[in-house]
C-alpha positions as CSV (number, residue, x, y, z in Angstrom):
1,X,5.4,-43.1,16.6
2,X,7.6,-40.3,15.4
3,X,8.4,-42.2,12.2
4,X,4.7,-42.7,11.6
5,X,4.0,-38.9,12.0
6,X,6.7,-38.1,9.5
7,X,5.3,-40.6,7.0
8,X,1.8,-39.2,7.6
9,X,3.0,-35.6,7.1
10,X,4.8,-36.5,3.8
11,X,1.7,-38.3,2.6
12,X,-0.4,-35.2,3.2
13,X,2.1,-33.0,1.4
14,X,2.3,-35.4,-1.6
15,X,-1.5,-35.6,-1.6
16,X,-1.8,-31.8,-1.7
17,X,0.8,-31.6,-4.4
18,X,-1.1,-34.2,-6.4
19,X,-4.3,-32.2,-6.1
20,X,-2.6,-29.0,-7.2
21,X,-1.1,-30.7,-10.2
22,X,-4.4,-32.1,-11.3
23,X,-6.2,-28.8,-10.6
24,X,-3.8,-26.9,-12.8
25,X,-4.0,-29.5,-15.6
26,X,-7.7,-29.2,-16.1
27,X,-9.2,-26.4,-14.0
28,X,-11.8,-23.9,-15.2
29,X,-10.9,-20.8,-17.1
30,X,-13.1,-18.2,-18.8
31,X,-13.0,-16.7,-22.3
32,X,-14.3,-13.2,-23.0
33,X,-15.3,-12.8,-26.6
34,X,-15.2,-9.2,-27.9
35,X,-15.1,-7.5,-31.3
36,X,-11.5,-6.7,-30.8
37,X,-10.4,-10.2,-29.9
38,X,-10.5,-12.8,-27.1
39,X,-9.3,-12.5,-23.5
40,X,-8.6,-15.8,-21.6
41,X,-8.6,-15.5,-17.8
42,X,-7.0,-18.1,-15.5
43,X,-7.9,-18.0,-11.8
44,X,-6.1,-18.0,-8.4
45,X,-8.6,-20.1,-6.4
46,X,-6.1,-20.5,-3.4
47,X,-6.0,-16.7,-3.0
48,X,-9.6,-15.7,-3.7
49,X,-11.8,-18.9,-3.6
50,X,-15.1,-17.1,-3.1
51,X,-14.5,-14.5,-5.9
52,X,-13.4,-17.2,-8.3
53,X,-16.5,-19.3,-7.6
54,X,-18.7,-16.2,-8.0
55,X,-17.2,-15.2,-11.4
56,X,-17.6,-18.8,-12.7
57,X,-21.2,-19.0,-11.5
58,X,-22.1,-15.6,-13.1
59,X,-20.4,-16.6,-16.3
60,X,-22.2,-19.9,-16.5
61,X,-25.5,-18.1,-16.0
62,X,-24.7,-15.7,-18.9
63,X,-24.6,-12.7,-16.6
64,X,-21.7,-11.0,-18.5
65,X,-23.0,-11.6,-22.0
66,X,-23.5,-8.3,-23.9
67,X,-22.0,-6.1,-21.1
68,X,-19.5,-3.4,-22.0
69,X,-16.0,-2.5,-20.8
70,X,-17.5,0.8,-19.6
71,X,-14.4,2.4,-18.0
72,X,-11.2,2.5,-20.0
73,X,-8.1,4.4,-18.8
74,X,-5.0,3.6,-20.9
75,X,-1.9,3.0,-18.9
76,X,-4.1,2.0,-15.9
77,X,-6.9,-0.5,-16.5
78,X,-10.1,-1.5,-18.3
79,X,-13.2,-2.2,-16.2
80,X,-16.3,-4.2,-17.1
81,X,-18.8,-6.6,-15.6
82,X,-21.7,-4.1,-14.9
83,X,-25.1,-5.4,-16.1
84,X,-26.3,-1.8,-16.3
85,X,-24.2,-1.4,-19.4
86,X,-26.7,-3.5,-21.3
87,X,-28.9,-0.4,-21.2
88,X,-27.9,2.6,-23.4
89,X,-28.5,5.0,-20.5
90,X,-24.9,5.6,-19.5
91,X,-25.8,7.5,-16.3
92,X,-26.1,4.3,-14.4
93,X,-23.0,2.6,-15.8
94,X,-20.6,1.6,-13.1
95,X,-23.2,1.2,-10.4
96,X,-24.6,-2.2,-11.2
97,X,-24.0,-5.6,-9.8
98,X,-25.6,-9.0,-9.1
99,X,-27.7,-7.9,-6.2
100,X,-25.3,-9.1,-3.6
101,X,-21.6,-8.6,-2.5
102,X,-18.7,-10.9,-1.8
103,X,-16.5,-10.2,1.2
104,X,-13.0,-9.1,0.4
105,X,-10.2,-11.6,-0.1
106,X,-7.2,-9.2,-0.3
107,X,-4.0,-11.1,-1.0
108,X,-0.3,-10.4,-1.7
109,X,-0.5,-10.7,-5.5
110,X,0.7,-7.5,-7.1
111,X,-1.4,-5.6,-9.6
112,X,0.9,-6.0,-12.5
113,X,0.0,-5.9,-16.2
114,X,-2.6,-8.5,-17.1
115,X,-3.8,-9.1,-13.5
116,X,-7.6,-9.3,-13.1
117,X,-9.1,-7.9,-9.9
118,X,-12.5,-7.0,-8.4
119,X,-13.8,-3.5,-8.6
120,X,-15.5,-2.2,-5.5
121,X,-16.8,0.9,-3.7
122,X,-15.1,2.4,-0.6
123,X,-16.4,-0.6,1.4
124,X,-13.8,-3.4,1.0
125,X,-16.6,-5.9,1.1
126,X,-18.7,-4.4,-1.7
127,X,-17.4,-6.4,-4.7
128,X,-20.1,-8.1,-6.7
129,X,-19.6,-8.6,-10.5
130,X,-17.5,-5.8,-11.8
131,X,-13.9,-6.5,-12.5
132,X,-10.9,-4.7,-14.0
133,X,-7.9,-5.9,-16.0
134,X,-4.6,-4.0,-15.3
135,X,-3.2,-2.4,-18.5
136,X,0.1,-1.2,-16.9
137,X,1.6,-2.1,-13.5
138,X,-0.5,-0.3,-10.8
139,X,1.0,-1.5,-7.6
140,X,-0.6,1.3,-5.5
141,X,-3.7,-1.0,-5.7
142,X,-2.0,-3.9,-4.0
143,X,-3.8,-5.4,-1.0
144,X,-6.7,-2.9,-1.5
145,X,-8.6,-4.9,-4.1
146,X,-9.2,-8.7,-4.5
147,X,-6.9,-10.2,-7.2
148,X,-8.6,-13.4,-8.5
149,X,-6.9,-14.1,-11.9
150,X,-4.8,-13.0,-14.8
151,X,-5.0,-13.1,-18.6
152,X,-3.3,-16.2,-20.0
153,X,-2.6,-15.9,-23.8
154,X,-0.7,-13.7,-26.1
155,X,-3.9,-12.7,-27.9
156,X,-5.4,-11.7,-24.5
157,X,-2.6,-9.1,-24.0
158,X,-3.0,-7.9,-27.6
159,X,-6.8,-7.5,-27.0
160,X,-6.2,-5.7,-23.8
161,X,-4.0,-3.2,-25.6
162,X,-6.6,-2.7,-28.3
163,X,-9.4,-2.1,-25.8
164,X,-7.2,0.3,-23.8
165,X,-6.5,2.3,-27.0
166,X,-10.1,3.0,-28.0
167,X,-11.4,6.6,-27.9
168,X,-13.2,7.5,-24.7
169,X,-15.4,10.4,-23.6
170,X,-16.8,11.6,-20.2
171,X,-16.2,9.3,-17.3
172,X,-13.8,7.3,-19.4
173,X,-16.7,5.7,-21.3
174,X,-15.8,4.4,-24.8
175,X,-17.4,6.3,-27.6
176,X,-17.8,3.2,-29.7
177,X,-19.3,0.7,-27.3
178,X,-19.7,-2.1,-29.9
179,X,-15.9,-2.4,-30.1
180,X,-15.6,-3.2,-26.4
181,X,-18.7,-5.3,-25.9
182,X,-18.3,-8.7,-24.3
183,X,-20.5,-10.5,-26.8
184,X,-20.1,-13.8,-24.8
185,X,-18.2,-14.9,-21.7
186,X,-17.9,-18.7,-21.3
187,X,-16.3,-21.2,-19.0
188,X,-13.8,-23.6,-20.5
189,X,-11.4,-26.3,-19.3
190,X,-7.7,-25.5,-19.3
191,X,-7.0,-28.6,-21.4
192,X,-9.2,-27.2,-24.2
193,X,-6.9,-24.2,-24.8
194,X,-3.8,-24.9,-26.7
195,X,-2.1,-21.4,-26.8
196,X,-1.8,-20.7,-23.1
197,X,1.4,-18.8,-22.1
198,X,3.8,-20.5,-19.8
199,X,3.8,-17.9,-17.0
200,X,5.6,-18.1,-13.7
201,X,3.8,-17.7,-10.4
202,X,2.3,-14.2,-10.0
203,X,4.6,-11.6,-8.4
204,X,3.8,-11.0,-4.7
205,X,4.5,-8.3,-2.2
206,X,7.8,-9.1,-0.5
207,X,8.9,-5.5,0.4
208,X,6.6,-5.2,3.4
209,X,8.7,-4.1,6.4
210,X,7.0,-4.6,9.7
211,X,8.9,-4.2,12.9
212,X,6.4,-3.3,15.6
213,X,6.9,-3.9,19.3
214,X,4.1,-4.1,21.9
215,X,3.7,-0.3,21.9
216,X,3.2,-0.4,18.1
217,X,6.4,1.4,17.3
218,X,7.0,1.0,13.5
219,X,10.6,1.2,12.5
220,X,11.8,1.1,8.9
221,X,15.6,1.4,8.5
222,X,15.4,1.6,4.8
223,X,13.2,4.7,4.9
224,X,15.2,5.9,8.0
225,X,12.0,6.5,10.0
226,X,10.2,5.4,13.1
227,X,6.7,6.3,14.4
228,X,3.8,4.9,16.4
229,X,0.9,3.1,14.7
230,X,-2.4,2.0,16.3
231,X,-2.3,-1.5,17.7
232,X,-3.7,-4.2,15.4
233,X,-3.6,-2.2,12.2
234,X,-2.4,-3.8,9.0
235,X,0.9,-2.3,7.9
236,X,2.1,-2.4,4.4
237,X,4.7,-0.8,2.2
238,X,3.4,-0.3,-1.4
239,X,5.7,-0.4,-4.4
240,X,6.8,3.2,-5.0
241,X,6.1,3.3,-8.8
242,X,5.0,7.0,-8.5
243,X,6.1,9.8,-6.2
244,X,2.5,10.3,-5.0
245,X,2.2,6.7,-3.8
246,X,2.5,6.4,0.0
247,X,5.7,4.8,1.4
248,X,3.8,3.3,4.4
249,X,0.1,2.6,4.8
250,X,-1.6,1.4,8.0
251,X,-5.3,0.3,7.8
252,X,-7.6,-0.3,10.7
253,X,-10.8,-2.3,11.0
254,X,-13.8,-0.9,9.2
255,X,-16.5,0.3,11.5
256,X,-18.6,2.9,9.6
257,X,-18.6,3.8,5.9
258,X,-14.8,3.5,5.5
259,X,-11.9,1.9,7.2
260,X,-9.5,4.3,9.0
261,X,-6.2,4.8,7.2
262,X,-2.9,6.4,8.2
263,X,-0.3,6.8,5.5
264,X,3.1,8.4,5.1
265,X,4.4,9.8,1.8
266,X,8.1,10.8,1.6
267,X,9.3,13.3,-1.0
268,X,12.6,15.1,-1.7
269,X,12.6,18.8,-1.2
270,X,14.5,19.5,-4.4
271,X,15.3,23.0,-3.3
272,X,11.7,23.8,-2.3
273,X,10.7,25.4,1.0
274,X,7.6,24.4,2.9
275,X,5.9,27.5,1.5
276,X,6.6,26.3,-2.0
277,X,5.1,22.9,-1.0
278,X,2.0,24.6,0.4
279,X,1.5,26.6,-2.7
280,X,1.8,23.5,-4.9
281,X,-0.6,21.6,-2.7
282,X,-3.2,24.3,-2.7
283,X,-3.0,24.6,-6.5
284,X,-3.6,20.9,-6.7
285,X,-6.5,20.9,-4.2
286,X,-8.2,23.8,-6.0
287,X,-9.1,21.5,-8.9
288,X,-10.8,19.1,-6.5
289,X,-12.6,21.9,-4.7
290,X,-13.8,23.4,-8.0
291,X,-15.3,20.0,-8.8
292,X,-17.6,20.3,-5.8
293,X,-16.5,16.9,-4.4
294,X,-13.9,18.3,-2.1
295,X,-13.9,20.9,0.7
296,X,-11.1,22.4,2.7
297,X,-12.1,22.8,6.3
298,X,-9.0,24.5,7.7
299,X,-5.3,25.0,7.1
300,X,-2.6,26.2,9.5
301,X,1.1,26.3,10.0
302,X,2.6,24.5,13.1
303,X,5.7,23.2,14.7
304,X,6.2,19.4,15.3
305,X,9.2,18.2,17.2
306,X,11.1,21.4,16.2
307,X,10.2,21.0,12.5
308,X,8.0,23.3,10.4
309,X,4.7,21.7,9.6
310,X,1.5,22.4,7.7
311,X,-1.9,21.0,8.7
312,X,-4.9,20.6,6.3
313,X,-8.3,19.4,7.3
314,X,-10.6,18.5,4.4
315,X,-13.6,16.4,3.4
316,X,-14.4,14.5,0.2
317,X,-17.8,13.5,-1.0
318,X,-18.5,10.2,-2.9
319,X,-21.6,8.7,-4.4
320,X,-21.9,4.9,-4.5
321,X,-25.1,3.4,-5.9
322,X,-27.7,5.4,-3.8
323,X,-25.4,6.0,-0.9
324,X,-23.6,9.3,-0.2
325,X,-20.4,8.9,1.7
326,X,-18.3,11.7,3.2
327,X,-14.6,10.9,4.0
328,X,-12.8,13.3,6.3
329,X,-9.0,13.9,6.0
330,X,-6.2,15.4,8.0
331,X,-2.8,15.9,6.3
332,X,0.3,17.0,8.2
333,X,3.3,17.9,6.1
334,X,6.5,17.9,8.2
335,X,9.5,19.7,6.6
336,X,13.1,18.6,7.5
337,X,16.5,19.5,6.1
338,X,16.1,17.6,2.8
339,X,12.6,15.9,2.7
340,X,8.9,16.4,3.2
341,X,7.1,13.8,5.3
342,X,3.3,13.9,4.6
343,X,1.2,12.1,7.1
344,X,-2.5,11.6,6.1
345,X,-5.4,10.2,8.2
346,X,-8.7,9.4,6.6
347,X,-11.9,7.9,7.9
348,X,-15.7,8.2,7.4
349,X,-16.8,11.5,8.8
350,X,-19.0,9.7,11.4
351,X,-16.0,7.9,12.9
352,X,-13.3,10.4,12.1
353,X,-12.7,11.5,15.8
354,X,-12.3,7.9,16.9
355,X,-8.6,7.8,15.8
356,X,-7.6,11.4,15.6
357,X,-5.7,11.2,18.9
358,X,-3.9,8.1,17.5
359,X,-3.0,10.0,14.4
360,X,-1.6,12.9,16.4
361,X,0.4,10.3,18.4
362,X,1.8,9.0,15.1
363,X,3.0,12.5,13.9
364,X,4.3,13.5,17.3
365,X,6.3,10.2,17.7
366,X,7.8,10.5,14.2
367,X,11.6,10.4,14.2
368,X,14.3,10.1,11.6
369,X,16.5,7.3,12.8
370,X,19.8,8.8,11.6
371,X,19.1,12.2,13.2
372,X,18.3,10.4,16.5
373,X,21.7,8.8,16.3
374,X,23.4,12.1,15.6
375,X,21.7,13.7,18.7
376,X,23.3,11.0,20.9
377,X,26.8,11.4,19.4
378,X,27.7,14.7,21.2
379,X,26.8,13.1,24.6
380,X,29.1,10.2,23.7
381,X,31.8,12.6,22.6
382,X,31.5,14.7,25.8
383,X,31.7,11.5,27.9
384,X,34.8,10.4,26.0
385,X,36.5,13.8,26.5
386,X,35.6,13.7,30.2
387,X,37.1,10.2,30.6
388,X,40.2,11.3,28.7
389,X,40.6,14.4,31.0
390,X,40.0,12.1,34.0
391,X,42.7,9.7,32.9
392,X,45.2,12.6,32.2
393,X,44.4,14.1,35.6
394,X,44.9,10.7,37.3
395,X,48.2,10.2,35.5
396,X,49.2,13.7,36.6
397,X,48.4,13.0,40.2
398,X,50.3,9.7,40.1
399,X,53.2,11.5,38.5
400,X,53.2,14.2,41.2
401,X,53.0,11.6,44.0
402,X,55.9,9.7,42.5
403,X,58.0,12.9,42.3
404,X,57.2,13.7,45.9
405,X,58.1,10.2,47.0
406,X,61.3,10.3,45.0
407,X,62.3,13.7,46.6
408,X,61.5,12.3,50.1
409,X,63.6,9.2,49.3
410,X,66.5,11.4,48.1
411,X,66.2,13.6,51.2
412,X,66.1,10.6,53.4
413,X,69.1,9.0,51.7
414,X,71.0,12.3,52.1
415,X,70.2,12.3,55.8
416,X,71.5,8.8,56.2
417,X,74.8,9.6,54.4
418,X,75.3,12.6,56.7
419,X,75.1,10.4,59.7
């Protein structure tokens, strides 16, 4: 029976491998034809089956023909797939879709150059037809957007660079839309394309460090930190390609307009005081406030576990399609001897108070592992000294006793000799 099960298991494995080999030999790809060149996209159906099927269906129906890459940010990404871009009225560009959405299929594939991922609003399950192609590695997007493919030829990368270099105006819209128009998007078999690059498997997130116990204590020895995180939240450690990218992100289940998020960003002090940090932060926030899309609700200094801290409460306003969304934030900057630790909690304003107590628990439970060890060392040292003194005292007592016994013995011997 055991031998039969082993043979059956091997048969299943070989069958699956056979299916994968066949699928890769003649699976479906898509070609985007533009005036600047072609872009060939190959898919990751095992990671995002529903999104891959949706893109193929829309392509076969001619949905993407004559749409525009309407948002172009060099060094970041190019975005397209909006049917509203067929209209010359740019005010609605970036808001269109197929009339339905596809639930998220976030996966571990990293947003490196050439990766194709789904655009969405603040709702993780709001992707429809819009997609973006990563121009330069943007790993802060990892596991926040559904990766479903990557570009697959050398010409595709060259076309990507050409599109990313066009002149843009307001809202990153290209000034010459004809250059970046998708004149046709078609489905084609892999076997029909002769110039495909031999690419290895896509790079995946492997740096995630999760060491949570039943009480949701998160410990990261590399970052030298530990703090509590709400039970059941997804914990991830994004690639730190920019100082502003969080070192740790915890995401809860979405209830209202936005999922609750707690993040920690660690930065070196570089000789700055917390007052310097506050001044820089407020200067940065002023730009957002002046735009009318951001409002500071309150700011105050505090002390957390003996460290200076600065707390900012704020709200940001977003417009998605016809829906207005308000996201509320609380940021707590904790200053230590050599680093700033910035905790941020965000959630839809209607559900913000649901996890504010959990956020406070996160900040109050925050500890630097090495400092915790140092705090214990004096106790160990004192105990050691106490033990040493105890041993010395014991030796002294024994020594005194021996002397007394010896003197008594000498006295006794002397008495015997006198007799």
